[in-house]
TIZAVEX-461036 format. One record per residue: x, y, z of N, C-alpha, C, O in turn; residue in one letter. Coordinates in steps of 0.02 Angstrom, whole numbers, plus 50000, padded with zeros to 5 digits. Atoms other than C-alpha are relative to their C-alpha. Layout:
REM TIZAVEX-461036
XYZXYZXYZXYZA
...
This chain:
REM TIZAVEX-461036
499895002249936497525087451361499994991949984500454987949995M
500115007850012496585069851295500454996349946500604990349946E
499455003050030497785068451161500604998750023500924993750005S
499185001449970499375069151247499844993450047500254988850046I
500005004849967498515057251375499864993249954500034987849980Y
500135004850045498015045651233500724997549964500804991949941A
499395002250039499825045951158500434995850053500724990450042L
499665003749955500595041751320499704992750016500084988550041A
500305006849982499365026251340500284996149948500604991049961V
499695004250051499845020651168500734997350004500844991349997L
499325001250009501725021251175500154993650074500404988050076I
499835005649931501755013351364499574993749991499864988650008A
500315007249999500494999051337500364996649957500464990749969S
499655005150045501484993651185500714999950013501024995449985G
499325002949980503224994851256499734993850067500024988450072L
500115006849935502434983351421499794994249967500034989049989I
500225004850038501574972351298500384994549980500354988549992F
499575002850048502894969151184500504997450044500764992250026S
499465003049966504174966551330499624993650036499974988650047R
500215004949962503054955151418499954994449962500034988749986L
500085007150046502754943851261500684998049974500774992149958L
499455002050022504494944551207500344995350049500834992450027G
499805003949952504864934651363499764992849976500024987850001K
500115007250021504024919851269500225000849929499944997649885F
499664999050071504994924951116499445000449920499444998149863K
500264997350064503744932751018500015007349978500035011650022F
499774994950023503974947150905499655007450022499055007850036P
500504995049963503564965250966499345002049973498875003450011D
500534998050025502304969250844499384996950026498865000150025V
500565004449962501144955150934499955002450062499514999950096T
500044996549922501364965051098499685004549987499155005250017G
500384993150021500864980751017499214999449978498785003150001Y
500535003150016499424972750939499484998850052498935001650053L
500455003049955498694963751084499985005450056499465006050088I
500144993649949499014979151203499545005649981499235009150021G
500554997950028497974987351081499334999050021498945002850049G
500635004250002496624976651082499735001850071499235005350080I
500054997949921496694977851285499805005850017499335006150056L
500054993349980496694995551301499425004249967499185009449988I
500514997450031495424998951180499285000449996499094995950033G
500655000349980493595001651174499614994150024499214993850070P
500285006949999493154983951152500014996450058499564992350071S
499775003849939494034977951320499895003950055499355004650083V
500014994949947494674990751450499685006249990499355009050033L
500314992550024494125006451361500515005150025500235010450038G
499564994949980495615016551415500065004549945500235010249960L
500124995250067495455024451236499364998949978499184993149978L
500564999250024493825028851169499954998949924500455000549892S
500045000750072493265024750990500115008649970500465010049921Q
499694992850027493375044450966500635003149998500835007649961D
499344997649994495065045651036500344995849941500724998449899Q
499585003950047495655031050930499945002349919500415002449880V
500084995550077494795039650757500415005950006500795007249959K
499514993750001495655055850818500815000549987501135005449968G
499345002150023497325048450797500234997749941500834996949932M
499825003150055497305041850639500475002949943500605000449888E
499524996250044498515055450570500584996150021501044996249981V
499375003349975499815044750670500084994349947500644993149924L
499825006350039499465028750558500165003549924500575001049886S
499634996950073499665040550396500635000350006500934998449956T
499414997849990501215044950459500514995450007501084996049985I
499775006649999501715028950500500054995549947500554991949943A
500085002750071501235021450335500545004249945500885001349902L
499534996250044502235035950247500774997850006501164997149959S
499205002149987503965030450346499954992849979500434991649943F
499965004650032503565012950302500094997649922500414992649904I
499954999450066503395015250123500655003249966500895001549911A
499404996150022504895027250109500524993750032500974991949996F
499335004449997506015013850204500044994149959500584991849942S
500015005450039505404999750105500455003049916500904999849889I
499814998050056505835009149948500805002150003501125001049952G
499494998149984507475016050021500554994350020501164995150027S
499455006049987508224998850061499984996049945500314990849947E
500075004650060507784991649891500515002449947500385006849905M
499464998750043509484991549801499924996549936499944990449940D
500255001150073509064989549606500574995849975500464991449934L
499455001450033510794985049572500224993250032500554989050001R
499885007149971510914970449693499574994649959499804989849928A
500625003450032509214963649627500144997549925499974992149901I
499864999150074509784966249452500504992749994500424988249952K
499445005050005511374954349497499684993149998499874988349964K
500295007849981510184940049559499604997749929499594991749913M
500155002250074509374939549381499115001050009498875003750059G
500695002650002507444935649337499754996150055499204997050080S
500245004949948507344922549461499715002550040499115001050042K
500334998149948507014932449608499405002349982498885000650009I
500734997850025505734941749510499424995549988498854996750008I
500615004550009504764926949452499904997350067499294997050075I
500305002649945504694919349628499525005650033498955004450053V
500524997349960504084935649704499315000949973498835002150009T
500664998750025502694937249578499624993449996499044994149979I
500245005650009502284918649576499754999350096499164997750102F
500185000049943502144918749780499485004350005498955002050024E
500584995149992501084933849778499424999449964498895001749985A
500575000350044500004929349634499594991550041499024989350036L
500355005949975499734912649730499575000750060499104996850071G
500464999249947499054920249889499375005149974498845005450005A
500624996150023497924933349780499534993249983499024992250016F
500365004450016497324917149690499484995150031498914993550013L
500255004649944496944905849831499445002650034498914999650040F
500374996049958496164918949934499485003649959498945003749989V
500534997850033495104927149815499424995849957498864997549937T
500295006550022494584910949746499514996950046498974994550030A
500315004349944494094903949919499405005650023498825003950030S
500634995349987493054919949964499504999449949498914999749966M
500674999750052492014918949803499694992549996499084991649994L
500335007050009491844899449791499734997250072499174994850076L
500095004449934491814892649970499565005150043499025003250065I
500284995649953491314907750072499485006649977499285011450010F
500634995350043490034916949935500105005850014499565008650022K
500144994150004490554932949953500135004749931500465001849888Q
500004997650067490544944549806500735002149983501215002050021D
499394998650038491864950149682500455007050028501045008150015W
499614992849965492324968149782500224997150045500834998250046A
499745001149936492634960449934500544995349993501054995650026F
499445005650023493584945449854500685003449964501265002049978S
499384997450032494684955349746500375004950043500965005950027L
499684996349964495114967349880500474998550053500975001550070A
499645003849939495634955650022500614994749961501154993149985I
499585004650053496454944149879500605004450006501105001950032G
499444994550014497624959949851500345000850053500945002050048S
499644998249948498004962150021500514994850017501094996150034I
499695006249980498534943750052500755000449969501214997850000S
499285000650036500094946349931500525000750043501034997350041C
499574998249962500864955950074500384996650061500114993450106A
499665005349943502254948350186500505005750040500905009950018T
499554995549943503004956950347500644995850012500594990750047A
499385001549990504804952950345500375000050066500864996650080P
499484998149927505384958950520499944994050034500464992250062A
500245006549947504604942750613500714994749972501184993050008A
499515004750026505714931150490500695003150009501154999650032T
499214996749987507304943850496500174998450069500734996550085L
499615000749934507394942250670500194994150020500694993150055M
499695008450000507484923450667500624998649972501044994849995V
499325001350051508824923950540500545003350042501085000350050I
499474996149953509754937850658499974993450059500484990150063R
500025001749919509404928450823500494992449975501014991850007Q
499675006150003510124910450754500604999749945500964995049932Y
499304997650037511404919050633499874995249929500354993549896K
500185004650058510514908050489500305002949937500205008749919A
499774998750060511524906650326499804995249959499554990249985K
500105005950043511284896650161499545001949930499345007549915G
500454998150066510304896550001499205002250005498915005649963P
500704996549982508514899650081500085006450026499625010150009L
499964994449978509054914450164500345004349944500265010349953V
499904995750046509844921450008499515000649953499605005649918D
500685000250040508194918749907499675005450051499665011450037V
500504997849951507154924250056500115009950003499675014249994L
500014992749992507864942150082500015004949940499955010949956I
500234995550062507694950249901499214998849989498875003449967P
500675000450024505934942249882499625003350044499155006150016V
500274996549971505304950250036500015007049995499525010650009V
499934993050010506134967049994499485001249926499285007049921A
500404998250060505044966549820499284997450008498835000049975L
500645000249988503554958649885499515005349997499125006949952D
500454993149966502714973449982499825005349927499265007849915D
499964995850061503144983649810499454997349955499105001349924A
500495003950044501994969649716499245001950026498775004449994V
500644999049954500654970649852499635008149978499105009249950C
500284993050008500434989849844499725000849925499155002949916I
500414999550068500154989649650499444996550005498924999149985I
500625004950013498964974749668499575003550030499065004549996A
500574998049972497954983049789499785006249975499205008249983F
500234992050043497935000549691499454997249946498905000149944G
500435002950052497074989849546499424996250025498884996749997I
500755003149974495844978949654499635004350040499035003150047A
500564996949969495214992249760499615006149956499055008449967S
500494997350048494745002849622499464996949951498964999649927F
500595004350015493914987749549499424999950039498865001750021M
500525000449970493034984449689499455006450020498855005850036A
500674995249996492245002249706499555000749939498965002549940N
500544999950072491645001449517499524993850015498944994849996A
500375004649977490904985449581499425001050038498854999250026L
500625000049944489994990049733499505006049972498905005749986I
500314993650040489455007949626499604997349933499325001249895N
500395001350060488674996249486500235002049931499935001349878G
499544997550077489915003049350500134992549971500184987450005E
499875005650036490234990449207500795000450008501175005250012S
499175002250007491944981949209500185001649941500134996049916L
499645000650074492674986649029500795001250028500985002150086N
499364999549996494494988048999500295007550019500885008850029I
499704993349994494695005549027499955001050091500365003750128A
500014999549919493895003649217500504995250037500774996950090T
499565004349970494954987449249500705001050001501064998750046M
499304999650001496654993649179500115007449987500515010750020V
499814992550005496625010649119500005004950050500545007950057G
499884995649941496215021849271500324996450042500834999650055K
499475001949954497055010549394500675001249984501075003750024P
499344998550037498535011349277500225006549991500835007349993L
499894992049995498495030749264500205001350076500675005050090L
500034996649935498315032449450500874997350032501275000650065E
499505002849990499735020149466500805004049966501335004849996I
499484996950036500885028949333500145008350039500675011250053L
499874993249961500545045649419500324999650069500695004150089M
499685002449945501055037949577500625000849999500935005150031S
499295000950018502645033449517500375006249973500965007549987I
499674993550026502925049949420500085004250058500655006450065G
499954996649947502635059349574500614998550047501075002350062L
499435003249957503695048449682500855001549971501345003250004G
499514998150034504995050549554500255006149993500865006849998A
499864994250005505035067149530500315004550076500755008850079V
499784997449955505095070949713500654996050036500884997350091A
499315004749965506615058349747500405003849954500905005349987G
499394995950045507675068349605500005007350038500535010150050F
499914993149961507165085149699500314997850064500785001350082I
499675000649934507675077949864500764999049987501195001750020Y
499174999750010509385073049790500405004949985501005005449999S
499644993650026509765088249717500045005250056500495009450052L
500024995249946509395098349876500374996850055500745000250090I
499625004649938510055083850003500765002050004501065002750057A
499274997949995511845088949947500145006250031500735007150045K
499754994449975511745105950018499855001650091499895006550127K
500174998149919511195101250200500735001050030501274999450004V
499194999549998512595106250305500104993850073500674991950084R
499915004349946512225093150474499414995750004498984995749960N
500385005349986511215079750545499245004050012498695001849996D
500684997849981509875090750601499665003649941499055004449940G
500384997950052509615099050432499624994249957499084993549929E
500255006350046509615082950355499394996750028498944995849987N
500575002449981508325075150465499325004649980498835002249951L
500404995550016507295090150448499685001749944499105003749938S
500074999750075507415090950267499534994549982498984995749959F
500275006050024506895073050238499394998850036499044994750006T
500545000749971505465073350359499525004949974498925003349978L
500454994850032504725089750274499944996449933499434998049901A
499965003250083505005079650102499334994850008498804995649978M
500525004149994503965064950164499355002250027498834999250011I
500774998349985502545073550242499755004049926499245002049899F
500064996450065502555085650079499814994049949499234994149927L
500355006250055502295070149961499544996350017499224993549972V
500355002249981501295063050074499255002549975498854999649938T
500514996550017499985076450069499865002249932499295003949917A
500244998650080500155080149873499694992749989499114992549968A
500445006350023499725060849850499205000650021498744999849982A
500695000449965498175062349967499665005049963499125003649938L
500444995650045497675078249878499804999249931499305001849907K
500085003050050497875070049721499654992849983499644990249926L
500215006150005497035053849758500344996549967500144993449917N
499475006850026498615043549728500194997250064500114999750120L
499755004049948499375030049823500505002650039501085002350018S
499404999149966500345036549958500584996250011501134999050016G
499665004549985501185020849990500394998849936500984997249944L
499525000250051501825020049814500455005249982501045004249966L
499604993349991502375038149808500584998650021501114998249989T
499464998749958503375037049944500544995249995501144996750002L
499435005250012504205019649910500405001349942501005000149943M
499664997850050504555026349734500595006150018501165006449994V
499464994049975505445041949813500564997350030501114999850019M
499605003549968506345030349917500554996249947501154996649956G
499745002050040506885021149775500575001949962501064998749944V
499624996150050507595035049674500425002050034500975002350008V
499424995649977508535043349800500544994050011501114994949991I
499605007049987509335025049852500494999649940501104999949940T
499525002950071509825020949665500215005949950500675005049910N
499784996150047509905036849571500375006150030500885007950001V
499844994549967510255051349683500645000150024500875005850023G
499355001249973511975045549758499935006450068500165012150068H
500024994749953511575054549912500244995050077500184989050088V
499625004349947512435049750076499384994850046498844997750056N
500645003649974511205036650165500215001350074500334996250106K
499954997349929511505045250337499145002050011498865001750066R
500614997249988509745051650306499544993850017499014994750049Y
500455006649986509015033350318500094998250097499634996250133L
499665000749945509915031750485499705004150060499545002350117D
500364995549959509235046750553499225000450012498955002150064L
500715001050003507395044150498499744993250047499224992950080V
500085006049959507555026250580500075000050068499874995750107N
499904999849918508075032450742499395004450039499405006150098A
500674995649973506325042550763499424996149985498874997850006I
500695003950023505135028950685499824995850069499234995450086T
500395006049949504995016350836499515003350033499004999850035P
500594998249965503835027050932499325001649966498765001649991P
500525000250041502865029950784499644992949979499044991449976I
500375006250024502635013250728499814996650068499354992650057F
500465001549943502155008450918499435001849989498974997849977V
500664998150015500835019550895499494997549953498904996249966C
500345004450061500325012150726499684994150027499084992950024F
500355006549997500164995650786499514999850058499024996050053F
500395000149940499374998850957499435002949978498895000249991V
500774997250043498055009850859499534995149966498924994549971L
500295004850034497804996550750499654993450034499194989950012S
500405005249965497444984150882499365002950044498854999750057G
500594997849956496354995550988499365001649956498815001849984A
500385000450034495414998150832499514992249969499114992949923D
500185004350010494824981050813499544999750036499575002150092L
500675000949965493114976750859499714992750023499374989749982N
499915006849981493004960450950499314996649978499264990649962L
500765001550009491074959950921499994998249915499674993449895T
500015001850078491384960350717500484993549995500424989449949N
499385004550007492884948850749499494992750007499664987849974L
500205004949994491614936250802499614997149937499614991349918K
500315001550061490524938050644500424998649938500164996049889S
499655003350060491854934850523500464994250011500874992149971V
499545005949980492644920750618500174996149952500774995749941G
499995006650040492374906550490500395004149936500935001649920I
499554995650041493014920650348500695000650008501185000049971V
499144998449985494454924350444500454995449985500974995849952G
499505006450010495004906450461500054998949940500604996349930I
499915001650065494774904450279500495004249981500975001149959G
499534995250018495794919850243500714998350019501195000049983Y
499385001849964497194913050350500414994549981501024994149976V
499815007050030497224895250288500215000449921500724998049896V
499784999650069497114900050106500555003549973500865002149921S
499444996950025498344913050107500634994850001500914993349948R
499535003049992499634902250180500014994049956500574991449953V
500105004950047499074888350054500465002149936500964999349913I
499914995050065499284900749905500825001550010501184999949962G
499344997150005501094908249967500344993849999500814993749960K
499565007550003501754888450000500034997749930500574996549902Y
499685001950061501304883349828500185003549957500445000449911L
499634995450046501824898849729500635000650007501035001549961G
499185000849989503414898149813500234993249976500784993249948S
499625006250013503754880149781499944999649917500454998249885M
499895000950068503294879949604500345003749964500675001249919V
499554996250020504104895649561500764999650001501095000949951S
499425003249983505774889649651500144993749965500744992449961T
499935006350044505644873349549500135002049925500635000049896K
499994998150075505384880749374500665004350002501035003649954I
499414996449994506814892849433500744996150009501284998850000S
499425003949993508044879249466500375000850070500985000150072G
499754998349936508294883249658500064992850027499704988150010F
499955005949955508924869949777499444997650027499045001850048D
500645003249969507574858349840499855001150075499315000050102Q
500054997549928507954864450019499655008150018499395010650068S
500494992950024507264881849943499314999249994498875001650031V
500785002550013505714874149860499504998950052498935001150054Q
500445004449951505164863650017499895007550057499365007750087R
500174997449937505374879250147499915007949990499865011550039N
500034992250013505244897350065499305002350019499225007750048L
500584996749994503424898650074499844999550074499355002650094G
500105000649922503494894050267500215006750025499905010050067L
499714993749965504564908750297499575006749976499665011950007T
500394993550009503264921650205499514999550030499045002750007L
500744999549984501904917950311499845006550042499265008650034V
500204994849958501964933450439499825005949955500045007349899P
500384994650057500904948550380499945005750053499575004050099Q
500084994449964500964964750475499965007649975499435010749966A
499864991450011501554982850431499365001649951498785003149966G
500314999350060500944984350254499234997850000498795002049987V
500755004550002499304972250262499715006250048499345010450023A
500514996949960498664981750416499995009149963499545013249969L
500124992750030499084998850320499504999549947499135004449946G
500315001750060498154992650168499274999750024498835002949995L
500515001449966496804986950281499615006450019499015007250006S
500384994049988496495004750349499885003449940499355006749940L
500204994950059496535013450177499474995949981498974999149964I
500765003150029495194999650126499455001650058498875000350042A
500554999449963494165003850271499675008149974499085009849976A
500124992950015494295022750208499775001649943499495007149936N
500184997950066493965021450025499714995049969499494996749914I
500565005750007493005004050004499395002850012499265004650069I
500644997149976491335010649992499514993450041499714987650039H
500265004849963490005001250102500174997550052500565000950085G
499555002949951490444989650229500504994549998500664991150048D
499605002950024491624980550135500915001950026501424998650036H
499184995649962493204992350199500074996450075500584993650095G
500025001249921492764988150382500124993350019500484991550066Q
500085008049993492384968850359500864998549989501134994450025Y
499375002250013494214968650286500505001650037501024998550050I
499354997949936495084979450411499784994850054500344992950071R
500225004149951494294967250547500274994049991500504991250041T
499775006550017494844951150457500864999749999501204994850017I
499305000050005496674957350424500285001850067500885000550073I
499824999849918496844962050623499954994350020500444992350051L
500015006349964496344946450673500484994749967500794990249996G
499535005150037497284937350549500855001950006501294997650004A
499304998249988498934947950575500394997250072500974995450081T
499815003449933498934942150762500154994050008500614992750046I
499955005750022498744924150709500884998549959501334994749978V
499375000550043500244925950578500565002950050501155001150042Y
499284997149950501394935050715500094996050050500634996550079E
499875004249953501164922250834500294993649965500824991849989L
499745004950037501524907950721500444999049937500664993749915V
499534996550047502514916350589500804996850024501124992549994G
499355001249994504164915350678500124992750032500704990850034P
499935006649981503984898250746499974995249943500234989749952L
499935002750064503714892250558500595001349960500904997449922L
499354996850028505084903350506500664994750019501054992349978A
499385003349952506364893950633499974993449974500484990649954K
499965006850015505644876950590500274999549920500704995349909F
499764999850060505924880550397500765000849975501034998249926A
499324998250011507614887750407500424994250036501004992750018L
499595006949950508184872350535499934995849946500484994249924K
500145003750047507424861550399500404999949928500574994849898R
499594999950047508344868450259500715000750007501045002549959S
499254999549974510084868050354500165006450004500775007250003G
499794991649983510194886950379500185000750075500595004850097C
499854999949910510214883950574500174993850016500084988849982I
499765006749977510954871450676499404996550031498934999850054E
500525002949967509824856450739499875001750063499295002750079E
500214999349945510054859550908499945009550036500045012150091N
500144992249989509654878950894499415000550037499195006050053A
């Protein structure tokens, strides 16, 4: 009974607040997060802390769908046509955020290496939804849009791999283990390779069996069964569920020659799951903790933006992109939501001590800031680059 009540509150509050904030042109995810904060134990208490923790399985399911969707929409043939320039830009903008955030945490805010590396890796992630909504709303076209779309498609893949390495190193540091080559590279690399291997095998198995499904009902049921099975296998083997599901999606899309109808069916059922995920993330935000991380949180927000902007500007310049792309790409990469929130939840669960929860609180607070200002910065950048009309 309580679980059904909690589920109803989650979905209803997400819809209500996204609709209210939508009147002020804010993205839906902002409404979900703020709705979650208000109904959570820190404000109105419509959901208790136990109820929030008891529904974490929804977050795990949502993350699986997010990763699977990212992989399924990654057309390697289209990326190959664009050449190495897009990969260079993606690596540089992600690396810029990682270096600036990690360095600021270490040098300015005097945080330890474990915390700094973990939160630095999460800073790589970009949420494309808010920016893509602005592109669609104003029918933006031009060189900046042509670069932006493939960069955000690759960005989350880079972030997931970086987090896998950083979280492993963070735990080694917290536990007092020596950081030799095996610790820094060997074990994380093995985990990443095993995750990729499991995802690839699952993708090939899916492709073989999917050809035998008879209708949409069977197609959806089989796809869900595979997503849940692969998620469970990754958790059991202590592998990255996000990376495994993403690779599975990539293999199905690029190797399997499967009818893309499966993706339409999955996308049709995921909206309420994503609503629950973002509302739960907001409800999990402890406002008391938010006060204690205030200055560090501001430092994270600012240093990530600087890193993204400079990394984008340098990489687009050396890659020979138009000046309008050089000046504006970084501003369109400011939003941060789904993958970052998911990684912060994983950090809270797997990174020992208080570091994980500390990171979770900072990322939740930063996400709200980014989702409020991100669309405005994206519109400004697209207008300044000439991709949308001046009077838009």
